[in-house]
N, CA and C of each residue as an Amber inpcrd file, in Angstrom:
protein
   192
  98.3460000 198.8860000  60.2540000  97.0140000 198.4980000  60.6430000
  96.1380000 198.5590000  59.4060000  95.3680000 197.5260000  59.1690000
  94.4670000 197.5240000  58.0330000  93.0320000 197.6000000  58.5320000
  92.2030000 198.3360000  57.8030000  90.8100000 198.5040000  58.1810000
  89.9200000 198.0450000  57.0430000  88.8650000 197.3510000  57.3950000
  87.8380000 196.9930000  56.4290000  86.5150000 197.4580000  57.0060000
  85.7600000 198.2190000  56.2240000  84.4590000 198.6960000  56.6760000
  83.3810000 197.9270000  55.9280000  82.3540000 197.5180000  56.6450000
  81.2110000 196.8930000  56.0100000  79.9520000 197.3840000  56.7130000
  78.8850000 197.4640000  55.9490000  77.6260000 197.9420000  56.5150000
  76.6260000 196.8080000  56.5400000  76.0650000 196.5640000  57.6960000
  75.0550000 195.5410000  57.8630000  73.6980000 196.2170000  57.7010000
  73.0510000 196.0280000  56.5560000  71.8100000 196.7330000  56.2540000
  70.6810000 196.3300000  57.1880000  70.6260000 195.0870000  57.6100000
  69.5480000 194.6160000  58.4640000  69.5240000 195.3780000  59.7840000
  70.6700000 195.5240000  60.4250000  70.7530000 196.2010000  61.7090000
  71.1860000 197.6550000  61.5740000  71.5840000 198.0690000  60.3800000
  72.0920000 199.4080000  60.1290000  73.2080000 199.7750000  61.1120000
  74.1550000 198.8610000  61.2750000  75.2900000 199.0570000  62.1650000
  76.5630000 198.9060000  61.3520000  77.4890000 199.8360000  61.5090000
  78.7800000 199.7350000  60.8410000  79.6920000 198.8160000  61.6460000
  80.5160000 198.0450000  60.9400000  81.4650000 197.1520000  61.5940000
  82.8590000 197.5150000  61.1150000  83.7580000 197.7290000  62.0510000
  85.1430000 198.0590000  61.7510000  85.9950000 196.8640000  62.1520000
  86.6750000 196.2500000  61.1870000  87.5070000 195.0830000  61.4460000
  88.9570000 195.4680000  61.2060000  89.8710000 195.0150000  62.0690000
  91.2580000 195.4270000  61.9240000  92.2170000 194.3540000  62.4090000
  93.4410000 194.4520000  61.9500000  94.5520000 193.6630000  62.4580000
  95.4890000 194.6380000  63.1360000  95.9320000 194.3200000  64.3320000
  96.7150000 195.2610000  65.1200000  98.1510000 194.7760000  65.2700000
  99.0900000 195.6700000  65.0140000 100.4890000 195.3900000  65.3060000
 100.9720000 196.4450000  66.3040000 102.2020000 196.3550000  66.7240000
 102.7280000 197.2860000  67.7350000 102.5880000 198.7420000  67.3160000
 102.8180000 199.0280000  66.0510000 102.7480000 200.4110000  65.5700000
 101.3190000 200.9450000  65.5280000 100.3380000 200.0570000  65.5570000
  98.9520000 200.4920000  65.4610000  98.2570000 200.7540000  66.7800000
  98.9190000 200.5140000  67.9000000  98.2720000 200.6680000  69.2030000
  97.7960000 202.0980000  69.4330000  98.6380000 203.0870000  69.1930000
  98.2330000 204.4750000  69.4100000  97.1170000 204.8760000  68.4570000
  97.1880000 204.4170000  67.2200000  96.1340000 204.7200000  66.2620000
  94.8080000 204.1080000  66.7190000  94.8420000 202.8730000  67.1900000
  93.6390000 202.2210000  67.6930000  93.0530000 202.9930000  68.8700000
  93.8910000 203.3990000  69.7960000  93.4150000 204.1500000  70.9570000
  92.7520000 205.4520000  70.5240000  93.3310000 206.1310000  69.5660000
  92.7440000 207.3660000  69.0580000  91.3970000 207.1260000  68.3940000
  91.3140000 206.0590000  67.5910000  90.0490000 205.7280000  66.9230000
  88.9720000 205.3560000  67.9380000  89.3310000 204.5800000  68.9620000
  88.3570000 204.2030000  69.9870000  87.8710000 205.4230000  70.7580000
  88.7820000 206.3230000  71.0960000  88.3770000 207.5530000  71.7800000
  87.4340000 208.3720000  70.9070000  87.7280000 208.4540000  69.6130000
  86.8570000 209.1890000  68.6910000  85.4750000 208.5430000  68.6110000
  85.4340000 207.2160000  68.5230000  84.1510000 206.5180000  68.4830000
  83.3530000 206.7520000  69.7590000  84.0210000 206.7150000  70.8990000
  83.3430000 206.9310000  72.1730000  82.7280000 208.3230000  72.2430000
  83.3650000 209.2970000  71.6210000  82.8750000 210.6730000  71.6610000
  81.7920000 210.9470000  70.6220000  81.7690000 210.1940000  69.5160000
  80.8780000 210.5410000  68.4070000  79.7600000 209.5460000  68.1290000
  79.8340000 208.3460000  68.6410000  78.8210000 207.3270000  68.3330000
  77.9570000 207.0440000  69.5560000  76.7350000 206.5890000  69.3030000
  75.8050000 206.3250000  70.3840000  76.0580000 205.0230000  71.1130000
  76.4980000 204.0040000  70.3980000  76.6930000 202.6880000  71.0080000
  77.9440000 202.0470000  70.4170000  78.7670000 201.4600000  71.2830000
  79.9630000 200.7400000  70.8460000  79.9380000 199.3670000  71.4970000
  80.2050000 198.3300000  70.7030000  80.2770000 196.9750000  71.2250000
  81.4720000 196.2510000  70.6330000  81.8890000 195.1920000  71.2990000
  83.0390000 194.4170000  70.8600000  82.6530000 192.9470000  70.7940000
  83.2510000 192.2240000  69.8500000  83.0730000 190.7810000  69.7850000
  84.3180000 190.1510000  69.1700000  84.4430000 188.8570000  69.3690000
  85.5410000 188.0760000  68.7930000  84.9150000 187.0750000  67.8240000
  85.4130000 187.0350000  66.5830000  84.8460000 186.1020000  65.6160000
  85.5280000 184.7410000  65.6960000  85.1260000 183.8350000  64.8080000
  85.6450000 182.4670000  64.8320000  87.1390000 182.3780000  64.5380000
  87.7140000 183.4150000  63.9400000  89.1550000 183.4550000  63.6760000
  89.9120000 184.1910000  64.7770000  89.2310000 184.4610000  65.9080000
  89.7990000 185.1930000  67.0460000  90.1840000 186.6240000  66.6940000
  89.4740000 187.2120000  65.7420000  89.6720000 188.6220000  65.4060000
  88.7270000 189.4650000  66.2450000  89.2270000 190.5810000  66.7600000
  88.4070000 191.5160000  67.5170000  87.5980000 192.3620000  66.5480000
  86.2930000 192.4140000  66.7480000  85.4040000 193.2330000  65.9290000
  84.8310000 194.3360000  66.8030000  84.8180000 195.5510000  66.2820000
  84.2560000 196.6940000  66.9890000  82.9980000 197.1090000  66.2430000
  81.8620000 197.0620000  66.9290000  80.5730000 197.4050000  66.3380000
  80.1320000 198.7400000  66.9180000  79.6260000 199.6180000  66.0650000
  79.1090000 200.8830000  66.5770000  77.9380000 201.3480000  65.7370000
  77.0720000 202.1450000  66.3550000  75.9180000 202.6980000  65.6560000
  75.7930000 204.1710000  65.9970000  75.0450000 204.8780000  65.1800000
  74.8830000 206.3190000  65.3620000  74.0450000 206.6570000  66.5820000
  73.0300000 205.8550000  66.8660000  72.1100000 206.1590000  67.9540000
  72.2540000 205.1470000  69.0690000  72.2840000 205.6350000  70.2920000
  72.3860000 204.7530000  71.4430000  71.0690000 204.0250000  71.6220000
  71.1460000 202.6940000  71.7250000  69.9470000 201.8950000  71.9150000
  69.6960000 201.7300000  73.3980000  68.4300000 201.7140000  73.7790000
  68.0840000 201.5580000  75.1800000  68.3510000 200.1320000  75.6050000
  68.9460000 199.9750000  76.7930000  69.1960000 198.6530000  77.3440000
  68.0550000 198.3050000  78.2730000  67.5700000 197.0500000  78.1810000
  66.4740000 196.6260000  79.0460000  66.9830000 195.6710000  80.0790000
């Protein structure tokens, strides 16, 4: 599994991008569980190359 981290200064949100193979499933599950326990907001999106992007921020934003 490869990880690339980038910081979006405008929104101050970290983006974790990855490619997943069979051996990376357990690692991904562990990382997602850790994010759920430590971050305020987690979101998912699919980019134009059909890659899954996981977005998270330190503080939970209020939903309207």
